[in-house]
C-alpha positions as CSV (number, residue, x, y, z in Angstrom):
1,M,-3.1,10.6,-1.9
2,I,-5.4,8.0,-3.5
3,I,-3.5,5.4,-5.5
4,E,-5.2,4.9,-8.9
5,A,-2.5,3.2,-10.9
6,G,0.9,1.6,-10.8
7,Y,2.6,4.8,-11.8
8,D,1.3,6.4,-8.5
9,V,3.0,3.5,-6.6
10,L,6.2,4.1,-8.5
11,E,6.0,7.9,-7.8
12,I,5.9,7.2,-4.0
13,L,8.5,4.5,-4.0
14,S,11.0,5.9,-6.5
15,P,13.1,7.9,-4.0
16,K,13.7,4.7,-2.0
17,L,14.5,2.5,-5.0
18,F,16.7,4.5,-7.3
19,T,20.1,5.4,-6.1
20,M,23.6,6.1,-7.3
21,Q,25.0,4.6,-4.1
22,T,26.8,1.2,-4.1
23,N,26.1,-1.4,-1.5
24,A,22.6,0.1,-0.8
25,S,19.8,-2.1,0.4
26,G,16.5,-1.8,2.1
27,M,12.9,-3.0,2.1
28,W,9.7,-1.0,2.3
29,V,6.0,-1.6,2.4
30,L,3.6,0.9,1.0
31,L,0.4,0.6,3.1
32,L,-3.0,1.5,1.6
33,D,-6.4,1.6,3.3
34,A,-9.7,0.1,1.9
35,D,-10.1,3.2,-0.3
36,L,-6.6,2.9,-1.7
37,R,-5.4,6.0,0.3
38,N,-1.8,6.0,1.2
39,I,-1.4,5.3,4.9
40,R,2.4,5.4,5.0
41,V,5.6,3.8,3.6
42,A,7.1,1.6,6.3
43,K,10.8,0.8,6.2
44,L,11.4,-2.7,7.4
45,K,14.1,-3.3,10.0
46,L,16.0,-6.1,8.2
47,K,19.6,-7.0,7.4
48,P,20.4,-7.8,3.8
49,T,21.2,-11.4,4.9
50,D,17.8,-12.0,6.5
51,E,15.9,-15.0,5.0
52,W,12.4,-14.7,3.6
53,D,10.8,-15.9,6.9
54,A,12.2,-12.8,8.6
55,R,11.1,-10.6,5.7
56,I,7.5,-12.0,5.7
57,S,7.3,-11.5,9.5
58,A,8.5,-7.9,9.2
59,I,5.9,-7.2,6.4
60,A,3.1,-8.7,8.6
61,K,4.3,-6.6,11.6
62,A,4.2,-3.4,9.4
63,L,0.7,-4.3,8.3
64,R,-0.4,-4.5,12.0
65,S,1.6,-1.6,13.3
66,K,0.1,0.9,15.7
67,K,1.7,3.6,13.6
68,N,-0.9,2.9,10.9
69,Y,-3.7,5.4,11.6
70,R,-6.0,3.4,9.4
71,Q,-6.1,-0.4,8.9
72,A,-4.1,-1.5,5.9
73,K,-6.2,-3.4,3.3
74,Y,-3.7,-3.3,0.4
75,F,0.0,-3.2,0.2
76,V,3.0,-3.1,-2.1
77,V,6.5,-4.4,-1.2
78,A,9.6,-2.7,-2.5
79,R,13.1,-3.9,-2.2
80,L,16.5,-2.3,-3.1
81,D,19.7,-4.3,-3.3
82,T,22.4,-2.8,-5.4
83,A,24.6,-5.9,-4.9
84,L,22.1,-8.1,-6.9
85,G,22.4,-6.3,-10.2
86,E,19.5,-7.1,-12.6
87,S,18.4,-10.4,-11.2
88,E,15.1,-11.7,-12.7
89,S,15.4,-15.0,-10.8
90,E,15.6,-13.2,-7.5
91,W,12.6,-11.0,-8.4
92,Q,10.6,-14.1,-9.4
93,L,11.5,-15.7,-6.1
94,Q,10.4,-12.6,-4.3
95,C,7.0,-12.6,-6.2
96,R,6.4,-16.3,-5.5
97,V,7.2,-16.0,-1.8
98,L,5.0,-12.9,-1.3
99,E,2.1,-14.2,-3.3
100,S,2.1,-17.6,-1.5
101,S,2.3,-16.2,2.0
102,R,-0.7,-16.4,4.3
103,A,0.8,-14.2,7.0
104,F,-0.7,-10.9,5.9
105,G,-4.0,-11.2,7.8
106,G,-6.3,-10.5,4.9
107,A,-4.4,-7.6,3.4
108,E,-4.0,-7.9,-0.3
109,L,-0.7,-7.7,-2.1
110,L,-1.0,-5.4,-5.1
111,G,2.5,-6.3,-6.3
112,S,6.2,-6.1,-5.5
113,L,9.3,-4.2,-6.9
114,L,12.9,-5.2,-6.8
115,S,15.5,-2.5,-7.7
116,W,19.2,-2.7,-8.1
117,G,19.5,1.1,-8.0
118,A,19.4,1.9,-11.7
119,D,16.2,0.3,-12.6
120,A,13.6,-2.1,-11.2
121,L,11.5,-5.1,-11.9
122,S,7.8,-4.8,-10.9
123,S,4.7,-7.0,-10.6
124,V,2.6,-3.9,-9.8
125,P,0.2,-3.1,-12.7
126,R,1.8,-0.2,-14.6
127,F,-1.3,1.8,-15.6
128,S,-4.7,2.7,-14.2
129,F,-6.1,-0.2,-12.1
130,R,-9.3,0.0,-14.0
131,D,-7.5,-1.3,-17.1
132,Y,-6.9,-4.7,-15.5
133,P,-9.8,-7.2,-15.3
134,S,-8.1,-8.9,-12.3
135,L,-8.4,-5.6,-10.3
136,E,-12.1,-5.0,-10.9
137,H,-12.7,-5.4,-7.2
138,L,-10.6,-2.4,-6.2
139,P,-12.4,0.9,-5.3
140,R,-12.5,3.6,-7.9
141,P,-12.0,7.3,-7.2
142,A,-14.4,9.8,-8.6
143,I,-14.0,13.5,-9.3
144,C,-17.0,15.7,-8.6
145,R,-16.6,19.2,-9.8
146,G,-17.8,22.0,-7.6
147,P,-19.3,24.1,-6.3
148,H,-20.6,22.0,-3.4
149,S,-23.1,23.4,-1.0
150,F,-22.1,23.1,2.7
151,M,-25.2,21.3,3.6
152,D,-27.1,18.6,1.6
153,C,-25.0,18.5,-1.5
154,P,-26.4,15.6,-3.6
155,C,-23.2,14.7,-5.4
156,L,-21.6,11.3,-5.1
157,A,-18.6,12.5,-3.0
158,C,-20.6,14.6,-0.5
159,T,-23.3,11.9,-0.1
160,E,-20.6,9.2,0.6
161,Y,-18.8,11.5,3.1
162,E,-22.1,12.2,4.9
163,D,-22.9,8.5,5.1
164,R,-19.5,7.7,6.6
165,L,-19.9,10.6,9.1
166,K,-23.4,9.4,10.1
167,A,-22.0,5.8,10.6
168,A,-19.2,7.2,12.8
169,R,-21.6,9.1,14.9
170,V,-23.7,6.0,15.4
171,R,-20.7,4.0,16.4
172,T,-19.5,6.6,18.9
173,A,-23.0,7.1,20.3
174,T,-23.2,3.4,21.2
175,V,-19.8,3.4,23.1
176,P,-20.4,3.5,26.9
177,V,-18.9,6.5,28.7
178,L,-16.9,5.6,31.8
179,K,-17.4,8.0,34.7
180,G,-14.5,8.4,36.9
């Protein structure tokens, strides 16, 4: 799934953030590649009492994980803590800490969510990313209606795919083969 808007982020993270349970908590990172494709949602191994240093470290570890089949370029942090209730001060602290951290190795934070089970506060842009001047650097998906010929289709999507395929072939052709 390509993430085009904040409501796409919420669609993916809602099952984690909205619950009728009491004393529920957890923290997740939605990892996205350079084309804003969903890599995975990583649950962070944390205790509710962990300080922000441990949380930042867990986020950085999820960004570098070998479970990511593509490198994470963008990410969203989501946190559930039903014990907090609606706590705007805690959400502001979370945003400040995440935005000021330099531990994310070049991956860009698109925003964060804090849920108390019934609702959530969010710094993720709500609508299409193209509607926000500060997000003009993000890639844009394109829809190219068919039909598409199997070979030599001149449309944007097929041309881009063929360019990536050729680049991958060049990279693999230059890798030395070890003979055993």
